[in-house]
Each structure stands twice: as structure tokens, then as C-alpha cells.
VEXDREN-2710 file (C-alpha; in Angstrom, 1 decimal):
% VEXDREN-2710
k/r/px/py/pz
1/UNK/-40.9/-34.7/-38.5
2/UNK/-41.7/-37.2/-35.7
3/UNK/-44.5/-35.9/-33.7
4/UNK/-47.2/-33.6/-35.2
5/UNK/-48.8/-32.1/-32.1
6/UNK/-49.1/-28.3/-31.7
7/UNK/-45.5/-27.4/-32.1
8/UNK/-44.5/-30.2/-34.5
9/UNK/-47.6/-29.5/-36.6
10/UNK/-46.9/-25.8/-36.6
11/UNK/-43.3/-26.5/-37.8
12/UNK/-44.5/-28.6/-40.6
13/UNK/-47.0/-25.9/-41.7
14/UNK/-44.2/-23.4/-41.6
15/UNK/-41.9/-25.7/-43.7
16/UNK/-44.6/-26.1/-46.3
17/UNK/-45.1/-22.3/-46.5
18/UNK/-41.4/-21.6/-46.9
19/UNK/-41.2/-23.6/-50.1
20/UNK/-37.7/-24.8/-49.2
21/UNK/-38.6/-28.4/-49.9
22/UNK/-41.1/-30.1/-52.1
23/UNK/-44.1/-31.1/-50.0
24/UNK/-43.7/-34.7/-50.8
25/UNK/-40.2/-34.6/-49.5
26/UNK/-41.5/-33.7/-46.0
27/UNK/-42.5/-36.7/-44.0
28/UNK/-44.7/-36.5/-40.9
29/UNK/-44.9/-39.4/-38.4
30/UNK/-47.6/-39.5/-35.8
31/UNK/-49.8/-42.2/-34.2
32/UNK/-53.0/-40.3/-34.8
33/UNK/-54.5/-40.8/-38.2
34/UNK/-56.7/-37.8/-37.7
35/UNK/-53.6/-35.7/-37.3
36/UNK/-52.0/-37.2/-40.4
37/UNK/-55.1/-36.6/-42.5
38/UNK/-54.5/-32.9/-42.0
39/UNK/-51.1/-33.1/-43.6
40/UNK/-52.2/-35.4/-46.4
41/UNK/-54.3/-32.5/-47.7
42/UNK/-51.1/-30.4/-47.9
43/UNK/-49.4/-33.0/-50.0
44/UNK/-47.0/-34.0/-47.3
45/UNK/-45.9/-37.7/-46.9
46/UNK/-47.3/-39.3/-43.8
47/UNK/-46.7/-42.4/-41.8
48/UNK/-47.4/-43.9/-38.4
49/UNK/-44.0/-45.7/-38.4
50/UNK/-41.4/-43.5/-36.7
51/UNK/-38.6/-45.8/-37.8
52/UNK/-39.5/-45.4/-41.5
53/UNK/-39.6/-41.7/-41.2
54/UNK/-36.3/-41.5/-39.4
55/UNK/-34.6/-43.9/-41.9
56/UNK/-35.6/-41.8/-44.9
57/UNK/-34.8/-38.3/-43.6
58/UNK/-31.7/-36.2/-44.1
59/UNK/-32.8/-34.0/-41.3
60/UNK/-34.7/-35.9/-38.6
61/UNK/-36.8/-33.7/-36.3
62/UNK/-38.2/-35.1/-33.1
63/UNK/-40.9/-32.9/-31.6
64/UNK/-42.8/-34.6/-28.8
65/UNK/-43.5/-33.9/-25.1
66/UNK/-40.3/-33.9/-23.1
67/UNK/-41.2/-37.1/-21.2
68/UNK/-41.6/-39.0/-24.5
69/UNK/-38.3/-38.0/-26.1
70/UNK/-36.3/-40.9/-24.6
71/UNK/-38.9/-43.5/-25.7
72/UNK/-39.2/-42.1/-29.2
73/UNK/-35.4/-41.9/-29.7
74/UNK/-34.9/-45.4/-28.5
75/UNK/-37.6/-46.5/-30.9
76/UNK/-35.8/-45.0/-33.9
77/UNK/-32.2/-45.6/-32.7
78/UNK/-31.5/-48.5/-35.1
79/UNK/-33.0/-46.6/-38.0
80/UNK/-30.7/-43.5/-37.7
81/UNK/-27.7/-43.0/-40.0
82/UNK/-25.3/-40.9/-38.0
83/UNK/-22.9/-40.4/-40.9
84/UNK/-25.6/-38.9/-43.2
85/UNK/-28.2/-37.3/-41.0
86/UNK/-28.8/-34.3/-38.7
87/UNK/-30.9/-34.8/-35.6
88/UNK/-33.0/-31.9/-34.4
89/UNK/-34.8/-32.3/-31.0
90/UNK/-37.6/-29.9/-30.2
91/UNK/-38.4/-30.4/-26.5
92/UNK/-38.0/-28.1/-23.6
93/UNK/-35.7/-29.2/-20.8
94/UNK/-34.2/-32.3/-22.6
95/UNK/-30.4/-32.2/-22.3
96/UNK/-28.0/-32.9/-25.1
97/UNK/-26.0/-35.2/-22.8
98/UNK/-29.1/-37.3/-22.1
99/UNK/-29.7/-37.7/-25.8
100/UNK/-26.1/-38.7/-26.5
101/UNK/-26.3/-41.2/-23.7
102/UNK/-29.5/-42.8/-25.0
103/UNK/-28.3/-43.0/-28.6
104/UNK/-24.6/-43.7/-28.1
105/UNK/-22.7/-44.2/-31.3
106/UNK/-26.1/-43.9/-33.2
107/UNK/-26.4/-40.2/-32.3
108/UNK/-26.1/-38.1/-35.4
109/UNK/-24.9/-34.5/-35.3
110/UNK/-27.4/-33.0/-32.8
111/UNK/-29.2/-29.7/-32.5
112/UNK/-31.5/-28.7/-29.6
113/UNK/-34.1/-26.3/-31.1
114/UNK/-36.8/-24.3/-29.4
115/UNK/-39.2/-22.3/-31.7
116/UNK/-42.6/-20.9/-30.8
117/UNK/-46.0/-21.5/-32.2
118/UNK/-45.7/-18.5/-34.6
119/UNK/-43.4/-20.7/-36.7
120/UNK/-46.5/-21.7/-38.7
121/UNK/-46.9/-18.1/-39.7
122/UNK/-43.1/-17.8/-40.5
123/UNK/-42.8/-15.5/-37.5
124/UNK/-41.1/-17.6/-34.8
125/UNK/-38.3/-16.6/-32.5
126/UNK/-36.2/-19.8/-32.6
127/UNK/-33.3/-20.8/-30.4
128/UNK/-30.7/-23.2/-31.8
129/UNK/-28.1/-25.0/-29.8
130/UNK/-25.5/-26.9/-31.9
131/UNK/-24.5/-29.9/-29.8
132/UNK/-23.0/-33.3/-30.5
133/UNK/-20.5/-33.2/-33.4
134/UNK/-22.4/-30.5/-35.2
135/UNK/-20.2/-28.8/-37.9
136/UNK/-20.3/-25.2/-39.0
137/UNK/-21.9/-26.3/-42.3
138/UNK/-24.6/-28.3/-40.6
139/UNK/-25.3/-25.4/-38.3
140/UNK/-25.7/-23.1/-41.3
141/UNK/-28.2/-25.6/-42.8
142/UNK/-30.3/-25.7/-39.6
143/UNK/-30.2/-21.9/-39.3
144/UNK/-31.3/-21.7/-42.9
145/UNK/-34.3/-24.0/-42.3
146/UNK/-35.5/-22.2/-39.2
147/UNK/-34.5/-18.8/-40.4
148/UNK/-37.0/-19.2/-43.3
149/UNK/-39.7/-19.5/-40.6
150/UNK/-38.8/-16.4/-38.6
151/UNK/-35.8/-15.1/-36.6
152/UNK/-33.1/-17.4/-35.1
153/UNK/-30.5/-17.0/-32.5
154/UNK/-27.7/-19.5/-31.9
155/UNK/-27.1/-19.9/-28.2
156/UNK/-25.7/-22.4/-25.7
157/UNK/-27.6/-25.0/-23.7
158/UNK/-27.3/-23.0/-20.5
159/UNK/-29.4/-20.2/-21.9
160/UNK/-32.0/-22.4/-23.6
161/UNK/-34.4/-22.3/-20.6
162/UNK/-34.3/-18.5/-20.5
163/UNK/-34.9/-18.4/-24.2
164/UNK/-37.8/-20.7/-23.9
165/UNK/-39.6/-18.6/-21.3
166/UNK/-38.8/-15.4/-23.1
167/UNK/-40.0/-16.4/-26.5
168/UNK/-41.9/-19.7/-26.4
169/UNK/-43.8/-19.1/-23.2
170/UNK/-43.5/-15.4/-24.0
171/UNK/-45.9/-15.6/-26.9
172/UNK/-48.6/-16.7/-24.5
173/UNK/-47.8/-13.8/-22.2
174/UNK/-48.1/-11.4/-25.2
175/UNK/-51.5/-13.0/-26.0
176/UNK/-52.6/-12.5/-22.4
177/UNK/-51.9/-8.8/-22.8
178/UNK/-54.0/-8.8/-26.0
179/UNK/-56.8/-10.4/-24.1
180/UNK/-56.5/-8.0/-21.1
181/UNK/-56.3/-4.9/-23.3
182/UNK/-59.2/-6.1/-25.5
183/UNK/-61.4/-6.6/-22.4
184/UNK/-60.4/-3.1/-21.4
185/UNK/-61.4/-1.9/-24.8
186/UNK/-64.9/-3.4/-24.4
187/UNK/-65.2/-1.6/-21.1
188/UNK/-64.3/1.6/-22.9
189/UNK/-67.1/1.0/-25.4
190/UNK/-65.8/-0.9/-28.3
191/UNK/-67.2/-4.2/-29.6
192/UNK/-65.0/-7.2/-28.7
193/UNK/-63.8/-7.9/-32.2
194/UNK/-63.0/-4.3/-32.8
195/UNK/-61.1/-4.0/-29.5
196/UNK/-59.0/-7.0/-30.3
197/UNK/-58.2/-5.7/-33.8
198/UNK/-57.2/-2.3/-32.4
199/UNK/-54.9/-3.9/-29.8
200/UNK/-53.2/-6.3/-32.2
201/UNK/-52.5/-3.5/-34.7
202/UNK/-51.2/-1.3/-31.9
203/UNK/-48.8/-4.1/-30.9
204/UNK/-47.7/-4.4/-34.5
205/UNK/-47.1/-0.7/-34.6
206/UNK/-45.0/-0.8/-31.4
207/UNK/-42.8/-3.5/-32.8
208/UNK/-42.4/-1.6/-36.1
209/UNK/-41.3/1.6/-34.3
210/UNK/-38.8/-0.3/-32.2
211/UNK/-37.4/-2.2/-35.2
212/UNK/-37.2/0.9/-37.4
213/UNK/-35.7/3.3/-34.8
214/UNK/-33.5/0.9/-32.7
215/UNK/-34.6/2.8/-29.7
216/UNK/-34.8/1.4/-26.2
217/UNK/-38.5/0.8/-25.3
218/UNK/-38.4/3.5/-22.6
219/UNK/-36.9/6.0/-25.0
220/UNK/-39.7/5.2/-27.5
221/UNK/-42.3/5.6/-24.7
222/UNK/-41.0/9.1/-24.0
223/UNK/-42.0/10.0/-27.6
224/UNK/-45.7/9.4/-26.8
225/UNK/-45.9/10.7/-23.2
226/UNK/-46.5/14.4/-22.4
227/UNK/-46.3/16.0/-19.0
228/UNK/-49.6/15.5/-17.3
229/UNK/-51.0/13.5/-20.2
230/UNK/-53.2/10.5/-20.4
231/UNK/-50.4/8.1/-21.5
232/UNK/-48.2/8.7/-18.4
233/UNK/-51.2/8.5/-16.1
234/UNK/-52.2/5.1/-17.6
235/UNK/-48.6/3.8/-17.4
236/UNK/-48.2/4.8/-13.8
237/UNK/-51.5/3.1/-12.9
238/UNK/-50.2/-0.1/-14.5
239/UNK/-46.9/0.2/-12.6
240/UNK/-48.8/0.8/-9.3
241/UNK/-50.5/-2.5/-10.0
242/UNK/-47.1/-4.2/-10.5
243/UNK/-47.0/-4.4/-14.3
244/UNK/-43.2/-4.6/-14.9
245/UNK/-42.7/-6.7/-11.7
246/UNK/-45.4/-9.2/-12.8
247/UNK/-43.8/-9.6/-16.2
248/UNK/-40.4/-10.2/-14.8
249/UNK/-41.6/-12.6/-12.1
250/UNK/-43.6/-14.6/-14.7
251/UNK/-40.5/-14.9/-16.9
252/UNK/-38.3/-16.0/-14.0
253/UNK/-40.9/-18.5/-12.9
254/UNK/-41.0/-20.0/-16.4
255/UNK/-37.2/-20.2/-16.5
256/UNK/-37.3/-22.4/-13.4
END
């Protein structure tokens, strides 16, 4: 793993928790010694030399800010072994064609991957795009890795931006709902920590019901709304304030 910021670090934490690999077989490269010290405690191999990390890996993951991807890839270009490695790039908005142009013949079979921060808890929704020269067997290998850290979906590059805003940005949107509902709970008389716990468990329950029943969300809502009841009154007030429209507009803004 080259880059151990928030997403890269979360991915490493998730990999460690899966047990798919021995900790010492996972190598993290980052310029910050403070960041690396965190992973030393997990028994993970660390280095500040991106080239060394790239040369030794069978699966090379680059997880840095989008504007750093070209610089990092050009820095490890001569250390890559296209015939023996898989390259995974985790960076929103970076095109496969650009990566292939930067690396030329040194580009290994390539995957664009977008997880979300819940990958550390083995609960990510991860989008996988097989790109340059990726075989079916290699795709299965990448799906196995990220599938051990949550759910995966194989998609095309054209849908990656939409997936990013729906799941990666979307996890922040869900957290904003938790904050808002928790604040409402405080106004209703609960202590802040209790309100947050109530809201989080309620969200878990909603997901569990939808997963178990396969119902459309609106059909599931009908199960808990009664004519003239408090639930429908609350939902209608939220809709009057633009709840559904605000969510859709936020998703579309993120996709741009």
C-alpha cells in the first residue's frame, strides 16, 4: 500500500482484520514516520521508499490524493513488474487512460477501486473497475481482497463517479443524518450519547429489515405508518422541508 492517509490507512486496517495475509506480508509506504509507527504496532512492514514497496508487492495499491497519483506512479514506474503484478489505484476521478499513458509498457494489469472509510470495519461498499489488460482470474483476486472487507460491485469507469458519491461520499451523508437525528433526540429530552446510540441502532434496524425482506424502502415504510399517525406526520414534515430533494441534489452535486 503506497499512501496511508485516511483511506489508505483504513484499507490496511481492514486487510489486517481479514487475516487474508500475514501482517508482515503487508507493506505500507508513507512519507510520515508518525503514520508508519501506527502500522508498526500492527506488525505490518513499513517503509518511506515507495519504489521498494512497489518492487516487492504482488498487488500494488496506490492510495493518495488524486493530484498526487501521477507523481507517485512516475516515481515507482521503473520498479513495477507488469508481468507479475496487479496495480490497484484508489483515487477518485483519475482515469485509466491517464494511468496507462503515464506508465506506458510498465503498466501492470490495472484496477480502479473506490471503497469507503468503513473498509476498516470490514463494512465498505467498494466499486471495482477492471481496466488495462485485467484478466478474469485477476479480477476474481481483487474482488476476493475487497470482498473480505465488505460488499463489492464490478462496474465500468463511466459509473465510477456515481458510485463514489453514492457510497463513498454517501457514508458522510448518512453520518450527517445521524448527527441531525441525534440533535433532534436531545431536543426531545435524551442525553446526547443516548440519542446517538438510539439513532445508530435504528439505522441498523432499517438496513436489517430491508436486507431480510427485500422490500422497496417505500413498501417497508408503509409497514410502520398508520393513517393519521405520528410517523406519516413526521415524514410529511421532512418532505415539506425538501428531504428527498435535498438528498438527490446532494448526490448529483457530488457526481459532478
